[in-house]
Phi, psi and omega in degrees: 000141179270144176225179182224141180233143176249122183245146171264117191282333181290315181268348184062034179259141172284125179277310181193164172238154188223154176282329183230156176295323180301319178297317180296316181294325177296322178293318177299314180301314180296318179294323178295323178289328180282317187252352183103157185297334180291347179303326182288347183302331182250021179253152177219133177255125178238151175258133178258118181286173184298337179250017175094357178292144182251138175231122177287126180266319181191156175210162176057226184295327177297320177294319178299317179296318180295319179295318179296316180296324180292333181272342185305316180293340183272348181284139176276137178272138177258121180259147183278000000 
């Protein structure tokens, strides 16, 4: 089974692990709203393969952009 991990790159600490990429990106999005967009600058999202291999999916501003794009379909549109 594949999983996803969110790492803080400055301290090299694992923040959390997730079953889906969507869950991880939602967490990044929430943290950016709480701490500001620069919070993602020191984050890295990795995919954990079925045998434990790690693949970096995105980090820093690329991760912030990815988190924002993942939330776009969930936003309600306000019509005038």
